[in-house]
Jmol script that loads the backbone (N, CA, C; Angstrom):
load data "model"
ATOM      1  N   MET A   1     -17.206 -18.002  21.140  1.00  0.00           N
ATOM      2  CA  MET A   1     -17.063 -16.690  20.478  1.00  0.00           C
ATOM      3  C   MET A   1     -17.370 -16.773  18.976  1.00  0.00           C
ATOM      4  N   LEU A   2     -16.767 -17.804  18.378  1.00  0.00           N
ATOM      5  CA  LEU A   2     -17.041 -17.988  16.924  1.00  0.00           C
ATOM      6  C   LEU A   2     -18.489 -18.192  16.637  1.00  0.00           C
ATOM      7  N   LYS A   3     -19.195 -18.935  17.475  1.00  0.00           N
ATOM      8  CA  LYS A   3     -20.622 -19.167  17.232  1.00  0.00           C
ATOM      9  C   LYS A   3     -21.441 -17.851  17.308  1.00  0.00           C
ATOM     10  N   PHE A   4     -20.990 -16.976  18.225  1.00  0.00           N
ATOM     11  CA  PHE A   4     -21.698 -15.686  18.330  1.00  0.00           C
ATOM     12  C   PHE A   4     -21.527 -14.818  17.054  1.00  0.00           C
ATOM     13  N   ILE A   5     -20.297 -14.825  16.574  1.00  0.00           N
ATOM     14  CA  ILE A   5     -20.033 -14.041  15.312  1.00  0.00           C
ATOM     15  C   ILE A   5     -20.698 -14.684  14.188  1.00  0.00           C
ATOM     16  N   LYS A   6     -20.630 -16.012  14.064  1.00  0.00           N
ATOM     17  CA  LYS A   6     -21.243 -16.727  12.966  1.00  0.00           C
ATOM     18  C   LYS A   6     -22.745 -16.437  12.881  1.00  0.00           C
ATOM     19  N   HIS A   7     -23.345 -16.504  14.049  1.00  0.00           N
ATOM     20  CA  HIS A   7     -24.874 -16.256  14.093  1.00  0.00           C
ATOM     21  C   HIS A   7     -25.166 -14.830  13.694  1.00  0.00           C
ATOM     22  N   ASN A   8     -24.413 -13.856  14.065  1.00  0.00           N
ATOM     23  CA  ASN A   8     -24.666 -12.514  13.647  1.00  0.00           C
ATOM     24  C   ASN A   8     -24.403 -12.288  12.113  1.00  0.00           C
ATOM     25  N   MET A   9     -23.371 -12.890  11.618  1.00  0.00           N
ATOM     26  CA  MET A   9     -23.163 -12.828  10.233  1.00  0.00           C
ATOM     27  C   MET A   9     -24.183 -13.467   9.430  1.00  0.00           C
ATOM     28  N   ALA A  10     -24.786 -14.583   9.959  1.00  0.00           N
ATOM     29  CA  ALA A  10     -25.799 -15.278   9.123  1.00  0.00           C
ATOM     30  C   ALA A  10     -27.023 -14.519   9.071  1.00  0.00           C
ATOM     31  N   THR A  11     -27.380 -13.661  10.019  1.00  0.00           N
ATOM     32  CA  THR A  11     -28.657 -12.888  10.097  1.00  0.00           C
ATOM     33  C   THR A  11     -28.585 -11.688   9.200  1.00  0.00           C
ATOM     34  N   ILE A  12     -27.379 -11.210   8.739  1.00  0.00           N
ATOM     35  CA  ILE A  12     -27.280 -10.002   7.922  1.00  0.00           C
ATOM     36  C   ILE A  12     -27.529 -10.427   6.465  1.00  0.00           C
ATOM     37  N   GLY A  13     -28.513  -9.812   5.871  1.00  0.00           N
ATOM     38  CA  GLY A  13     -28.835  -9.973   4.528  1.00  0.00           C
ATOM     39  C   GLY A  13     -27.805  -9.458   3.563  1.00  0.00           C
ATOM     40  N   GLY A  14     -27.406 -10.221   2.579  1.00  0.00           N
ATOM     41  CA  GLY A  14     -26.523  -9.692   1.441  1.00  0.00           C
ATOM     42  C   GLY A  14     -25.004  -9.728   1.981  1.00  0.00           C
ATOM     43  N   ILE A  15     -24.726 -10.276   3.068  1.00  0.00           N
ATOM     44  CA  ILE A  15     -23.289 -10.242   3.597  1.00  0.00           C
ATOM     45  C   ILE A  15     -22.284 -11.025   2.694  1.00  0.00           C
ATOM     46  N   GLU A  16     -22.744 -11.867   1.928  1.00  0.00           N
ATOM     47  CA  GLU A  16     -21.846 -12.663   1.056  1.00  0.00           C
ATOM     48  C   GLU A  16     -21.002 -11.790  -0.014  1.00  0.00           C
ATOM     49  N   ILE A  17     -21.572 -10.558  -0.212  1.00  0.00           N
ATOM     50  CA  ILE A  17     -20.920  -9.742  -1.329  1.00  0.00           C
ATOM     51  C   ILE A  17     -19.764  -9.100  -0.782  1.00  0.00           C
ATOM     52  N   PHE A  18     -19.645  -8.778   0.551  1.00  0.00           N
ATOM     53  CA  PHE A  18     -18.516  -8.025   1.210  1.00  0.00           C
ATOM     54  C   PHE A  18     -17.233  -8.634   0.961  1.00  0.00           C
ATOM     55  N   PRO A  19     -17.043  -9.990   1.136  1.00  0.00           N
ATOM     56  CA  PRO A  19     -15.684 -10.544   0.881  1.00  0.00           C
ATOM     57  C   PRO A  19     -15.236 -10.409  -0.590  1.00  0.00           C
ATOM     58  N   LEU A  20     -16.172 -10.509  -1.491  1.00  0.00           N
ATOM     59  CA  LEU A  20     -15.880 -10.288  -2.893  1.00  0.00           C
ATOM     60  C   LEU A  20     -15.468  -8.807  -3.219  1.00  0.00           C
ATOM     61  N   ILE A  21     -16.192  -7.943  -2.643  1.00  0.00           N
ATOM     62  CA  ILE A  21     -15.837  -6.472  -2.783  1.00  0.00           C
ATOM     63  C   ILE A  21     -14.477  -6.216  -2.123  1.00  0.00           C
ATOM     64  N   SER A  22     -14.171  -6.754  -1.003  1.00  0.00           N
ATOM     65  CA  SER A  22     -12.785  -6.573  -0.395  1.00  0.00           C
ATOM     66  C   SER A  22     -11.716  -7.151  -1.215  1.00  0.00           C
ATOM     67  N   PHE A  23     -11.960  -8.299  -1.708  1.00  0.00           N
ATOM     68  CA  PHE A  23     -10.964  -8.895  -2.596  1.00  0.00           C
ATOM     69  C   PHE A  23     -10.711  -8.083  -3.880  1.00  0.00           C
ATOM     70  N   LEU A  24     -11.786  -7.615  -4.487  1.00  0.00           N
ATOM     71  CA  LEU A  24     -11.569  -6.734  -5.632  1.00  0.00           C
ATOM     72  C   LEU A  24     -10.853  -5.525  -5.424  1.00  0.00           C
ATOM     73  N   ILE A  25     -11.152  -4.789  -4.300  1.00  0.00           N
ATOM     74  CA  ILE A  25     -10.456  -3.593  -3.937  1.00  0.00           C
ATOM     75  C   ILE A  25      -8.912  -3.968  -3.794  1.00  0.00           C
ATOM     76  N   PHE A  26      -8.662  -4.968  -2.966  1.00  0.00           N
ATOM     77  CA  PHE A  26      -7.324  -5.413  -2.713  1.00  0.00           C
ATOM     78  C   PHE A  26      -6.629  -5.749  -4.101  1.00  0.00           C
ATOM     79  N   PHE A  27      -7.220  -6.489  -4.966  1.00  0.00           N
ATOM     80  CA  PHE A  27      -6.612  -6.924  -6.212  1.00  0.00           C
ATOM     81  C   PHE A  27      -6.358  -5.705  -7.056  1.00  0.00           C
ATOM     82  N   ILE A  28      -7.351  -4.814  -7.253  1.00  0.00           N
ATOM     83  CA  ILE A  28      -7.192  -3.578  -8.208  1.00  0.00           C
ATOM     84  C   ILE A  28      -6.161  -2.703  -7.681  1.00  0.00           C
ATOM     85  N   PHE A  29      -6.046  -2.503  -6.265  1.00  0.00           N
ATOM     86  CA  PHE A  29      -5.008  -1.632  -5.759  1.00  0.00           C
ATOM     87  C   PHE A  29      -3.618  -2.137  -6.100  1.00  0.00           C
ATOM     88  N   PHE A  30      -3.391  -3.422  -5.819  1.00  0.00           N
ATOM     89  CA  PHE A  30      -2.049  -3.962  -6.081  1.00  0.00           C
ATOM     90  C   PHE A  30      -1.697  -4.007  -7.576  1.00  0.00           C
ATOM     91  N   ILE A  31      -2.660  -4.335  -8.502  1.00  0.00           N
ATOM     92  CA  ILE A  31      -2.431  -4.212  -9.876  1.00  0.00           C
ATOM     93  C   ILE A  31      -2.058  -2.847 -10.312  1.00  0.00           C
ATOM     94  N   GLY A  32      -2.815  -1.860  -9.793  1.00  0.00           N
ATOM     95  CA  GLY A  32      -2.540  -0.410 -10.185  1.00  0.00           C
ATOM     96  C   GLY A  32      -1.153  -0.084  -9.607  1.00  0.00           C
ATOM     97  N   LEU A  33      -0.756  -0.549  -8.483  1.00  0.00           N
ATOM     98  CA  LEU A  33       0.450  -0.205  -7.850  1.00  0.00           C
ATOM     99  C   LEU A  33       1.618  -0.826  -8.676  1.00  0.00           C
ATOM    100  N   PHE A  34       1.391  -2.034  -9.138  1.00  0.00           N
ATOM    101  CA  PHE A  34       2.360  -2.780  -9.995  1.00  0.00           C
ATOM    102  C   PHE A  34       2.561  -2.008 -11.333  1.00  0.00           C
ATOM    103  N   ALA A  35       1.462  -1.570 -11.875  1.00  0.00           N
ATOM    104  CA  ALA A  35       1.498  -0.793 -13.186  1.00  0.00           C
ATOM    105  C   ALA A  35       2.238   0.489 -13.029  1.00  0.00           C
ATOM    106  N   TRP A  36       2.060   1.154 -11.847  1.00  0.00           N
ATOM    107  CA  TRP A  36       2.707   2.407 -11.651  1.00  0.00           C
ATOM    108  C   TRP A  36       4.247   2.257 -11.470  1.00  0.00           C
ATOM    109  N   VAL A  37       4.635   1.218 -10.808  1.00  0.00           N
ATOM    110  CA  VAL A  37       6.054   0.868 -10.615  1.00  0.00           C
ATOM    111  C   VAL A  37       6.705   0.541 -11.837  1.00  0.00           C
ATOM    112  N   ILE A  38       6.011  -0.293 -12.764  1.00  0.00           N
ATOM    113  CA  ILE A  38       6.652  -0.636 -14.015  1.00  0.00           C
ATOM    114  C   ILE A  38       6.801   0.621 -14.952  1.00  0.00           C
ATOM    115  N   ARG A  39       5.913   1.495 -14.863  1.00  0.00           N
ATOM    116  CA  ARG A  39       6.064   2.719 -15.728  1.00  0.00           C
ATOM    117  C   ARG A  39       7.010   3.698 -15.241  1.00  0.00           C
ATOM    118  N   MET A  40       7.511   3.638 -13.980  1.00  0.00           N
ATOM    119  CA  MET A  40       8.508   4.719 -13.471  1.00  0.00           C
ATOM    120  C   MET A  40       9.746   4.799 -14.294  1.00  0.00           C
ATOM    121  N   LYS A  41      10.319   5.908 -14.396  1.00  0.00           N
ATOM    122  CA  LYS A  41      11.600   6.085 -15.106  1.00  0.00           C
ATOM    123  C   LYS A  41      12.755   5.844 -14.085  1.00  0.00           C
ATOM    124  N   LYS A  42      13.842   5.338 -14.717  1.00  0.00           N
ATOM    125  CA  LYS A  42      14.901   4.997 -13.834  1.00  0.00           C
ATOM    126  C   LYS A  42      15.449   6.130 -12.995  1.00  0.00           C
ATOM    127  N   ALA A  43      15.450   7.330 -13.539  1.00  0.00           N
ATOM    128  CA  ALA A  43      15.933   8.490 -12.769  1.00  0.00           C
ATOM    129  C   ALA A  43      15.006   8.750 -11.494  1.00  0.00           C
ATOM    130  N   GLU A  44      13.792   8.586 -11.634  1.00  0.00           N
ATOM    131  CA  GLU A  44      12.769   8.743 -10.590  1.00  0.00           C
ATOM    132  C   GLU A  44      13.058   7.705  -9.496  1.00  0.00           C
ATOM    133  N   VAL A  45      13.325   6.408  -9.978  1.00  0.00           N
ATOM    134  CA  VAL A  45      13.573   5.350  -9.029  1.00  0.00           C
ATOM    135  C   VAL A  45      14.888   5.541  -8.239  1.00  0.00           C
ATOM    136  N   LYS A  46      15.886   6.073  -8.931  1.00  0.00           N
ATOM    137  CA  LYS A  46      17.155   6.362  -8.264  1.00  0.00           C
ATOM    138  C   LYS A  46      16.938   7.528  -7.199  1.00  0.00           C
ATOM    139  N   THR A  47      16.143   8.557  -7.559  1.00  0.00           N
ATOM    140  CA  THR A  47      15.917   9.621  -6.549  1.00  0.00           C
ATOM    141  C   THR A  47      15.183   9.072  -5.436  1.00  0.00           C
ATOM    142  N   LEU A  48      14.214   8.272  -5.576  1.00  0.00           N
ATOM    143  CA  LEU A  48      13.423   7.743  -4.452  1.00  0.00           C
ATOM    144  C   LEU A  48      14.258   6.761  -3.651  1.00  0.00           C
ATOM    145  N   ALA A  49      15.193   6.020  -4.296  1.00  0.00           N
ATOM    146  CA  ALA A  49      16.041   5.101  -3.720  1.00  0.00           C
ATOM    147  C   ALA A  49      17.097   5.927  -2.773  1.00  0.00           C
ATOM    148  N   ASN A  50      17.458   7.052  -3.132  1.00  0.00           N
ATOM    149  CA  ASN A  50      18.474   7.675  -2.326  1.00  0.00           C
ATOM    150  C   ASN A  50      17.913   8.571  -1.310  1.00  0.00           C
ATOM    151  N   LEU A  51      16.613   8.783  -1.191  1.00  0.00           N
ATOM    152  CA  LEU A  51      15.900   9.554  -0.200  1.00  0.00           C
ATOM    153  C   LEU A  51      16.364   9.230   1.263  1.00  0.00           C
ATOM    154  N   PRO A  52      16.398   7.898   1.659  1.00  0.00           N
ATOM    155  CA  PRO A  52      16.870   7.576   3.050  1.00  0.00           C
ATOM    156  C   PRO A  52      18.257   8.104   3.338  1.00  0.00           C
ATOM    157  N   PHE A  53      19.163   8.169   2.301  1.00  0.00           N
ATOM    158  CA  PHE A  53      20.501   8.468   2.591  1.00  0.00           C
ATOM    159  C   PHE A  53      20.742   9.975   2.469  1.00  0.00           C
ATOM    160  N   GLN A  54      19.802  10.813   1.944  1.00  0.00           N
ATOM    161  CA  GLN A  54      19.946  12.165   1.702  1.00  0.00           C
ATOM    162  C   GLN A  54      20.134  13.015   2.941  1.00  0.00           C
ATOM    163  N   ASP A  55      19.413  12.697   3.936  1.00  0.00           N
ATOM    164  CA  ASP A  55      19.511  13.437   5.169  1.00  0.00           C
ATOM    165  C   ASP A  55      20.780  13.093   5.872  1.00  0.00           C
ATOM    166  N   GLU A  56      21.249  11.823   5.800  1.00  0.00           N
ATOM    167  CA  GLU A  56      22.482  11.447   6.357  1.00  0.00           C
ATOM    168  C   GLU A  56      23.680  12.230   5.720  1.00  0.00           C
ATOM    169  N   GLU A  57      23.655  12.399   4.379  1.00  0.00           N
ATOM    170  CA  GLU A  57      24.743  13.091   3.646  1.00  0.00           C
ATOM    171  C   GLU A  57      24.681  14.590   4.086  1.00  0.00           C
ATOM    172  N   ASP A  58      23.543  15.149   4.235  1.00  0.00           N
ATOM    173  CA  ASP A  58      23.423  16.557   4.628  1.00  0.00           C
ATOM    174  C   ASP A  58      24.045  16.804   5.986  1.00  0.00           C
ATOM    175  N   ASN A  59      23.819  15.829   6.907  1.00  0.00           N
ATOM    176  CA  ASN A  59      24.388  16.011   8.266  1.00  0.00           C
ATOM    177  C   ASN A  59      25.982  15.832   8.184  1.00  0.00           C
ATOM    178  N   GLN A  60      26.491  15.057   7.310  1.00  0.00           N
ATOM    179  CA  GLN A  60      28.013  14.865   7.167  1.00  0.00           C
ATOM    180  C   GLN A  60      28.622  16.045   6.580  1.00  0.00           C
ATOM    181  N   ASN A  61      28.017  16.779   5.660  1.00  0.00           N
ATOM    182  CA  ASN A  61      28.587  17.796   4.987  1.00  0.00           C
ATOM    183  C   ASN A  61      27.835  19.112   5.304  1.00  0.00           C
ATOM    184  N   PRO A  62      27.926  19.726   6.547  1.00  0.00           N
ATOM    185  CA  PRO A  62      27.166  20.912   6.809  1.00  0.00           C
ATOM    186  C   PRO A  62      27.645  22.091   6.088  1.00  0.00           C
ATOM    187  N   VAL A  63      26.695  22.985   5.696  1.00  0.00           N
ATOM    188  CA  VAL A  63      26.958  24.097   4.907  1.00  0.00           C
ATOM    189  C   VAL A  63      27.391  25.228   5.901  1.00  0.00           C
ATOM    190  N   ASN A  64      28.539  25.817   5.643  1.00  0.00           N
ATOM    191  CA  ASN A  64      28.942  27.033   6.536  1.00  0.00           C
ATOM    192  C   ASN A  64      28.127  28.236   6.222  1.00  0.00           C
ATOM    193  N   GLN A  65      27.684  28.868   7.252  1.00  0.00           N
ATOM    194  CA  GLN A  65      26.889  30.153   7.064  1.00  0.00           C
ATOM    195  C   GLN A  65      27.743  31.338   7.302  1.00  0.00           C
TER     196      GLN A  65
END
end "model"
wireframe off; spacefill off
backbone 0.3
color backbone group
């Protein structure tokens, strides 16, 4: 199976650039994500951190209609 894939990859011209492009996209995405997280305000982080518990609190304290 590996020989079949290796043969097909060897016959494609310019294939050696694709792993480099994939790595750059991966690296740039996570660097951007890291920069976004570092710049977030603490209030926004607390709001996002409490989102999973918000629905649970709403179910425990139903509003009377």
